C-alpha positions as CSV (number, residue, x, y, z in Angstrom):
1,M,-52.7,27.0,14.4
2,K,-49.6,29.3,15.0
3,N,-49.0,27.2,18.1
4,M,-49.6,23.7,16.2
5,I,-46.5,24.9,13.5
6,S,-44.3,25.5,16.9
7,A,-45.3,22.4,18.2
8,L,-44.5,20.2,15.0
9,M,-41.2,22.3,13.9
10,L,-40.3,21.4,17.8
11,S,-41.1,17.3,17.7
12,T,-39.2,17.1,14.6
13,A,-36.3,18.9,15.9
14,L,-36.3,16.6,18.6
15,M,-36.7,13.7,16.7
16,I,-33.7,15.1,14.4
17,G,-31.8,15.5,17.5
18,A,-32.1,12.5,19.3
19,G,-31.5,10.4,15.6
20,T,-28.1,12.4,15.2
21,S,-26.8,11.6,18.9
22,A,-28.1,7.8,18.7
23,F,-26.1,7.9,15.4
24,A,-23.1,10.0,17.1
25,Q,-22.8,7.1,19.9
26,D,-22.9,4.2,17.6
27,K,-19.4,2.3,18.7
28,T,-19.6,-0.7,16.3
29,I,-16.9,-1.1,13.5
30,K,-16.6,-4.2,10.9
31,I,-13.0,-4.4,9.0
32,G,-12.3,-6.4,6.3
33,N,-9.1,-7.3,5.6
34,L,-9.4,-8.3,1.4
35,T,-5.9,-9.5,0.6
36,D,-4.3,-12.8,-1.1
37,M,-3.9,-15.7,1.0
38,S,-2.5,-18.0,-0.9
39,G,-0.6,-16.6,-4.0
40,L,2.5,-15.0,-4.8
41,Y,1.5,-12.0,-2.6
42,A,0.4,-13.8,0.3
43,D,3.5,-13.3,2.6
44,V,3.3,-9.7,1.7
45,G,0.1,-9.2,3.2
46,G,-2.1,-12.1,3.6
47,P,-2.7,-13.4,7.3
48,G,0.2,-11.2,8.5
49,S,-2.1,-8.1,7.5
50,T,-5.1,-9.4,9.4
51,L,-2.8,-10.2,12.5
52,A,-2.1,-6.2,11.8
53,A,-5.3,-5.1,12.0
54,Q,-5.9,-7.3,15.1
55,M,-3.0,-5.4,16.5
56,A,-4.4,-2.4,15.6
57,V,-7.9,-2.6,17.2
58,E,-6.1,-3.7,20.5
59,D,-3.8,-0.7,20.4
60,S,-6.7,1.6,20.1
61,G,-7.7,0.9,23.5
62,L,-11.3,1.7,21.9
63,T,-12.9,-2.2,23.1
64,K,-12.0,-0.8,26.4
65,K,-14.1,2.2,26.2
66,G,-17.0,0.0,25.3
67,W,-16.6,0.1,21.1
68,K,-17.2,-2.9,19.3
69,I,-14.8,-3.9,16.5
70,D,-14.8,-7.0,14.5
71,V,-12.0,-8.2,12.2
72,I,-12.7,-10.3,8.8
73,A,-10.7,-11.3,5.9
74,A,-10.9,-13.1,2.6
75,D,-8.9,-14.3,-0.4
76,H,-9.6,-12.3,-3.5
77,Q,-7.2,-14.4,-5.5
78,N,-5.7,-11.6,-7.5
79,K,-9.0,-11.5,-9.3
80,P,-11.0,-8.5,-10.0
81,D,-14.3,-10.5,-9.7
82,V,-13.9,-11.9,-6.9
83,G,-12.5,-8.9,-4.9
84,T,-15.5,-6.9,-6.5
85,T,-18.5,-9.7,-5.3
86,T,-16.8,-10.3,-1.8
87,T,-17.0,-6.3,-1.3
88,R,-20.3,-6.6,-2.3
89,Q,-21.7,-9.5,0.3
90,W,-19.2,-7.8,2.8
91,L,-20.8,-4.3,2.4
92,D,-24.7,-5.3,1.9
93,V,-24.8,-8.0,4.3
94,E,-21.8,-8.1,7.1
95,K,-22.4,-4.6,7.0
96,V,-18.4,-3.9,6.9
97,D,-17.1,-0.2,7.1
98,V,-13.9,-0.4,6.1
99,V,-11.9,-2.6,3.6
100,V,-8.2,-2.8,4.0
101,D,-4.6,-4.2,2.4
102,V,-6.6,-4.8,-0.7
103,L,-3.5,-6.4,-2.8
104,N,-3.3,-6.0,-6.0
105,S,-4.4,-2.9,-8.4
106,G,-6.8,-4.7,-10.5
107,V,-8.4,-5.7,-7.9
108,A,-8.6,-2.4,-5.9
109,L,-9.2,-0.5,-8.7
110,A,-12.1,-2.7,-9.3
111,V,-13.0,-2.7,-5.4
112,K,-12.8,1.2,-5.2
113,N,-16.0,1.5,-7.8
114,V,-18.1,-0.9,-4.9
115,V,-16.9,1.2,-2.3
116,T,-17.6,4.1,-3.4
117,E,-21.0,3.3,-4.5
118,K,-21.7,1.8,-1.2
119,N,-20.4,5.2,0.6
120,A,-17.7,2.9,2.8
121,I,-14.3,2.9,2.8
122,M,-11.1,1.6,1.7
123,I,-7.7,2.1,3.3
124,N,-5.4,0.8,1.2
125,S,-1.9,-0.6,1.8
126,G,-1.5,-3.3,-0.6
127,A,-2.1,-2.0,-4.4
128,A,0.5,-0.2,-5.8
129,S,-1.2,1.8,-8.6
130,S,-0.9,5.6,-8.6
131,D,-4.2,6.0,-10.2
132,L,-5.7,5.3,-7.1
133,T,-5.4,8.9,-6.2
134,N,-5.3,10.4,-9.6
135,S,-7.4,9.7,-12.5
136,Q,-9.3,7.2,-10.5
137,C,-9.6,9.1,-7.0
138,S,-12.2,8.8,-4.9
139,P,-13.6,10.4,-1.9
140,N,-13.9,7.3,-0.3
141,V,-10.5,6.1,-0.7
142,V,-7.5,6.9,1.8
143,H,-3.8,5.3,-0.4
144,W,-1.5,4.3,2.4
145,V,1.8,3.4,2.2
146,Y,3.3,3.4,-1.3
147,D,2.4,3.5,-5.3
148,T,3.8,3.1,-8.3
149,Y,4.7,7.6,-8.9
150,M,6.5,7.4,-5.6
151,L,8.4,3.6,-6.4
152,A,9.3,5.2,-9.7
153,N,10.5,8.8,-8.4
154,S,13.0,7.2,-5.7
155,T,14.4,4.4,-7.5
156,G,14.1,5.4,-11.0
157,T,15.8,8.8,-10.6
158,A,18.7,7.4,-8.4
159,L,19.6,4.7,-10.6
160,V,19.8,7.3,-13.4
161,K,21.7,9.9,-11.2
162,A,23.8,6.7,-10.9
163,G,24.6,6.2,-14.6
164,G,22.0,3.5,-14.9
165,D,20.8,5.6,-18.3
166,S,19.5,2.6,-20.2
167,W,17.0,0.9,-19.2
168,F,14.5,-2.2,-20.2
169,F,11.8,-3.7,-18.3
170,L,10.3,-6.9,-17.4
171,T,6.4,-5.9,-16.8
172,A,3.9,-7.8,-15.1
173,D,0.8,-8.0,-17.5
174,Y,-1.9,-6.4,-15.4
175,A,-2.6,-2.8,-13.9
176,F,0.0,-2.5,-11.6
177,G,2.7,-3.4,-13.8
178,A,1.5,-0.9,-16.1
179,A,1.4,1.4,-14.0
180,L,4.8,0.7,-12.4
181,E,6.7,0.9,-16.0
182,R,4.4,4.3,-17.0
183,D,5.6,5.9,-13.8
184,T,9.4,4.6,-13.8
185,T,9.1,5.5,-17.7
186,T,8.3,9.3,-16.9
187,A,11.0,9.2,-13.7
188,V,13.9,7.9,-16.0
189,T,13.4,10.3,-19.0
190,K,12.9,13.2,-17.0
191,A,16.6,12.4,-15.1
192,G,17.6,12.0,-18.5
193,G,17.9,8.3,-19.5
194,K,16.0,6.7,-22.3
195,I,14.1,3.2,-22.4
196,L,15.2,0.5,-24.6
197,G,12.5,-1.8,-24.5
198,S,10.1,-3.6,-22.6
199,V,8.4,-7.0,-22.6
200,K,5.0,-7.9,-20.5
201,H,4.8,-11.4,-18.6
202,P,1.9,-13.1,-17.6
203,L,1.0,-12.3,-13.4
204,N,2.8,-15.2,-11.5
205,S,4.9,-16.4,-13.9
206,S,7.6,-19.3,-13.5
207,D,9.3,-19.5,-16.3
208,F,11.1,-16.1,-17.0
209,S,13.8,-17.0,-19.2
210,S,12.6,-16.0,-22.4
211,F,12.2,-12.5,-20.8
212,L,15.6,-11.8,-20.0
213,L,17.0,-12.9,-23.0
214,Q,15.2,-10.0,-24.5
215,A,16.2,-7.5,-21.5
216,Q,20.1,-9.6,-22.0
217,A,20.4,-8.8,-25.5
218,S,18.7,-4.9,-25.3
219,K,22.3,-4.3,-23.7
220,A,20.8,-1.9,-21.3
221,K,22.4,-1.0,-18.2
222,I,19.6,-1.1,-15.9
223,V,16.5,-4.3,-16.2
224,G,13.9,-3.0,-14.4
225,L,11.5,-5.1,-12.9
226,A,8.0,-3.7,-13.0
227,N,6.4,-6.5,-11.0
228,A,6.2,-8.0,-7.2
229,G,6.3,-10.9,-5.0
230,G,6.6,-14.4,-6.4
231,D,7.3,-12.8,-9.9
232,T,9.8,-10.5,-8.7
233,T,11.8,-13.2,-6.5
234,N,11.4,-15.8,-9.9
235,S,12.5,-13.6,-12.3
236,I,15.8,-12.4,-10.1
237,K,16.8,-16.0,-9.0
238,Q,16.5,-17.1,-13.0
239,A,18.2,-13.6,-13.7
240,A,21.1,-14.7,-11.5
241,E,21.3,-18.2,-13.9
242,F,21.4,-16.5,-17.0
243,G,24.6,-14.1,-15.8
244,I,22.6,-10.9,-16.3
245,V,24.3,-9.0,-13.5
246,K,28.0,-10.6,-14.4
247,G,27.6,-9.4,-17.4
248,G,27.3,-6.1,-16.3
249,Q,23.5,-5.0,-16.4
250,R,22.2,-4.1,-13.3
251,L,18.3,-5.2,-11.5
252,A,16.4,-2.7,-10.3
253,G,13.3,-4.2,-8.3
254,L,10.8,-1.5,-8.4
255,L,8.6,-2.9,-6.0
256,M,10.2,-5.4,-3.2
257,F,9.7,-6.2,0.5
258,I,11.2,-7.8,3.5
259,S,9.6,-11.3,2.5
260,D,11.1,-11.2,-1.0
261,V,14.6,-10.5,0.1
262,N,14.3,-13.4,2.6
263,S,13.0,-15.6,0.2
264,L,15.7,-15.0,-2.4
265,G,18.5,-15.1,0.6
266,L,21.3,-12.2,0.8
267,N,23.8,-14.6,-1.7
268,V,21.3,-13.6,-4.2
269,A,19.9,-10.5,-3.2
270,Q,23.1,-8.3,-2.0
271,G,23.9,-5.1,-3.7
272,L,19.7,-4.8,-4.6
273,N,18.0,-1.0,-4.4
274,F,14.9,-0.6,-4.1
275,T,12.4,1.7,-2.3
276,E,10.4,1.1,1.1
277,T,8.8,3.6,3.3
278,F,8.9,1.1,6.7
279,Y,11.8,-1.2,7.6
280,W,11.5,-3.2,10.7
281,D,15.1,-1.3,12.2
282,L,14.5,2.1,11.0
283,N,14.2,3.2,14.6
284,D,13.3,2.9,18.4
285,G,9.5,2.9,17.3
286,T,9.3,0.6,14.0
287,R,11.5,-2.0,16.6
288,A,9.0,-2.4,19.1
289,F,6.1,-3.2,17.0
290,S,7.9,-5.5,15.2
291,K,9.2,-7.6,17.9
292,R,5.4,-7.7,18.8
293,F,4.2,-8.6,15.6
294,S,7.0,-11.5,14.7
295,E,6.2,-13.4,18.3
296,R,2.9,-13.8,17.2
297,S,3.3,-14.0,13.4
298,K,3.0,-17.9,12.5
299,N,6.4,-17.5,10.4
300,K,8.0,-15.6,13.1
301,A,9.0,-12.5,10.5
302,P,8.7,-8.6,11.0
303,P,6.2,-7.0,9.1
304,T,6.1,-5.7,5.7
305,M,4.8,-2.4,5.0
306,V,1.9,-3.4,3.4
307,Q,0.9,-4.9,6.7
308,A,2.5,-1.9,8.7
309,G,0.6,0.0,6.4
310,V,-2.7,-1.9,7.6
311,Y,-2.2,-0.8,11.2
312,S,-1.2,3.0,10.8
313,G,-4.2,3.2,8.6
314,L,-6.1,1.8,10.7
315,M,-4.9,3.4,14.2
316,H,-5.6,6.9,12.1
317,Y,-9.2,6.1,11.2
318,F,-9.9,4.7,14.9
319,K,-8.5,8.0,16.3
320,T,-10.4,9.9,13.6
321,L,-14.0,7.7,14.6
322,E,-13.0,8.4,18.5
323,A,-12.5,12.3,17.6
324,M,-15.8,12.0,16.1
325,G,-17.6,10.7,18.9
326,G,-18.8,7.8,17.1
327,N,-19.3,5.6,14.1
328,S,-21.7,7.4,11.0
329,H,-21.2,5.0,8.5
330,D,-21.0,7.8,6.0
331,G,-17.6,6.7,4.4
332,A,-16.6,9.7,2.5
333,K,-17.6,12.2,5.9
334,I,-15.2,9.8,7.6
335,V,-12.5,9.9,5.2
336,A,-12.6,14.0,4.7
337,K,-12.1,14.0,8.4
338,M,-9.1,11.7,8.3
339,K,-7.9,14.0,5.6
340,E,-8.5,17.1,8.1
341,T,-6.4,15.5,11.0
342,P,-2.5,15.2,10.9
343,T,-1.1,11.8,10.8
344,D,1.1,10.5,13.4
345,D,2.3,6.9,14.3
346,P,5.7,5.0,15.3
347,L,5.6,3.1,11.9
348,F,5.5,6.4,9.7
349,G,5.9,8.8,11.7
350,K,4.0,12.5,11.0
351,G,2.3,13.2,8.1
352,S,-1.0,14.3,6.1
353,I,-3.8,12.9,4.2
354,Q,-3.5,15.3,0.8
355,P,-6.9,16.3,-0.6
356,N,-6.8,13.3,-3.3
357,G,-6.7,10.7,-0.7
358,R,-2.5,10.0,-0.8
359,K,-1.1,9.7,2.6
360,I,2.6,10.9,2.1
361,H,5.5,10.8,4.6
362,P,8.9,10.3,3.8
363,A,10.5,7.1,1.5
364,Y,13.7,5.2,1.8
365,L,16.1,4.5,-0.7
366,F,17.9,0.9,0.7
367,E,20.5,-1.3,-0.5
368,V,20.8,-5.4,0.4
369,K,23.4,-5.7,2.0
370,K,26.3,-8.1,1.8
371,P,26.0,-11.9,4.1
372,S,29.3,-10.1,5.7
373,E,27.5,-7.1,6.8
374,S,24.1,-8.7,8.1
375,K,24.3,-9.1,12.0
376,G,21.4,-11.5,12.7
377,P,18.2,-12.3,11.1
378,W,16.3,-9.8,9.2
379,D,19.2,-7.9,9.3
380,Y,18.8,-7.2,5.8
381,Y,19.1,-3.4,5.1
382,K,21.3,-0.2,5.3
383,L,19.9,3.0,4.3
384,V,21.2,5.0,0.8
385,G,19.0,7.7,0.8
386,T,16.0,9.5,2.1
387,T,13.1,11.3,0.1
388,P,10.9,13.8,2.2
389,A,7.6,13.2,2.5
390,E,6.5,15.9,0.5
391,Q,9.2,15.6,-2.1
392,A,8.0,11.5,-2.3
393,F,4.9,11.6,-3.8
394,R,3.1,13.6,-6.8
395,P,2.5,16.5,-6.5
396,L,-0.7,18.2,-5.8
397,S,-0.1,20.7,-8.9
398,E,0.2,17.8,-11.6
399,S,-2.8,16.0,-10.2
400,V,-5.7,15.3,-12.5
401,C,-7.8,13.9,-9.8
402,P,-11.2,16.2,-9.2
403,L,-10.8,16.0,-5.5
404,V,-8.0,18.5,-6.0
405,K,-8.8,22.1,-6.1
406,K,-6.6,24.0,-8.9
């Protein structure tokens, strides 16, 4: 009897061992770029994020080592229901392992629930809501690049210290705008400023006249634009027509991208201050990558920080899977390993991933150059200040994420 039990235990152990070995040797990966392909954020992420993902696959060197890696993409149309339906299809049928980009906070917060339920992975570089790593954190999510807390902390605090101590917000009426206004309000009041009012506008607006008139009437020193993409560029262009800056008020682009500055042109955008965590001309590493990217980009533009984040996040993911010896397809387990491993790449430098899933790195306050200061195409920014990684994002001591041990 003892011999039979021993033989059975040995057989079971061998089967488990064989299964584990086969699992560890699985070298297939499928990446889904869920983004805005045709709307107001298409230049921020869109096809450029798909290109960034493809470049990460190539630069990882894994395919030369026998790995099979596929990249697919879909347009969520800035609709949470479209995003979740696409994600379920990807995870259930297409066997996607990791969802990237996920521009639009409303979409990302909804997709996060699906990814968590299915134990997949979301490496978000597009959505800004800081709730993704705070009140709605998940063991399956890593938030790369930026968030509303960081943007508010950097831009809001700097402008108050520079004398902009009264604010009025133009806010996109969905999860992202609400989070950005909330976090900026906290930063401004903490720095000694006051909020005189705010007005919400629909996503993808074309006419900002009534909203701008309210901002003008408030007499606030700073008009904070808690929106992004086409909404930001449209509001800035129309603010110029209303003479808001000439009248003594300043515009604060709380989330802006180099594609926005290019759309505005330096004549309109000059003097704007905002925060980014990536700029193509920041150092040798960013310049080398951006040159390769722009050569392959359809519009020959350098990468936005969202697109740079897709590349950077996937490079860390690939390094983690290689170190683990294969793809277990266990999202939470892989993300846990990603958090244990220090991050380091040419685009964002050295950093780390906190227990709440927040990737931290330095944040840079830029000012848009005057036309006379620009030396060539896409030479748009001058660096005003740098916030160290450990100061840029929400301190863990203030986190309400249950993944953070107090």
